[in-house]
Wavefront OBJ file of the C-alpha trace (Angstrom):
o trace
v 1.649 -3.007 -10.624
v -1.051 -2.059 -13.086
v -0.252 -2.679 -16.657
v -2.664 -0.184 -18.202
v -1.604 -0.840 -22.117
v -2.315 -4.316 -21.348
v -5.644 -3.745 -19.598
v -6.470 -1.372 -22.729
v -6.069 -3.918 -24.851
v -7.997 -6.493 -23.095
v -5.106 -8.515 -22.599
v -5.083 -8.542 -18.646
v -7.803 -10.224 -16.346
v -8.703 -8.132 -13.199
v -10.820 -10.325 -10.416
v -11.904 -8.629 -6.970
v -9.791 -9.847 -3.196
v -10.644 -9.248 -0.417
v -7.720 -7.420 1.649
v -7.281 -6.384 4.866
v -6.423 -3.035 4.174
v -5.916 -1.098 7.728
v -3.051 -4.050 7.875
v -1.632 -3.263 4.609
v -1.283 0.539 5.397
v 0.268 -0.947 8.839
v 2.695 -2.926 6.760
v 3.880 0.412 5.041
v 3.915 2.132 7.624
v 6.177 -0.332 9.752
v 8.596 -0.516 6.408
v 8.621 3.306 5.330
v 9.505 4.331 9.051
v 12.053 2.520 9.573
v 13.486 3.946 6.184
v 12.617 7.078 7.190
v 14.207 6.743 10.059
v 17.668 5.244 9.169
v 17.567 7.911 6.415
v 16.899 10.901 8.291
v 15.621 10.044 11.871
v 12.678 11.676 11.345
v 9.576 9.860 12.002
v 6.750 8.570 9.167
v 2.996 7.703 10.666
v -0.429 7.363 8.602
v -3.078 7.642 10.825
v -5.524 4.990 9.987
v -9.148 5.071 11.597
v -11.100 1.869 12.524
v -13.860 1.062 10.747
v -17.055 1.134 12.780
l 1 2 3 4 5 6 7 8 9 10 11 12 13 14 15 16 17 18 19 20 21 22 23 24 25 26 27 28 29 30 31 32 33 34 35 36 37 38 39 40 41 42 43 44 45 46 47 48 49 50 51 52
């Protein structure tokens, strides 16, 4: 989690890093889908379009 107050005070360093965003979204969907299904018997999906 990003602590904005530390960022404003200059007490935090940020750096760029490559990330597999579709993979992260798929993992979030997998975790949340099982929780939603378990609690409410409804489905949870996040449509992700592949990059060209």
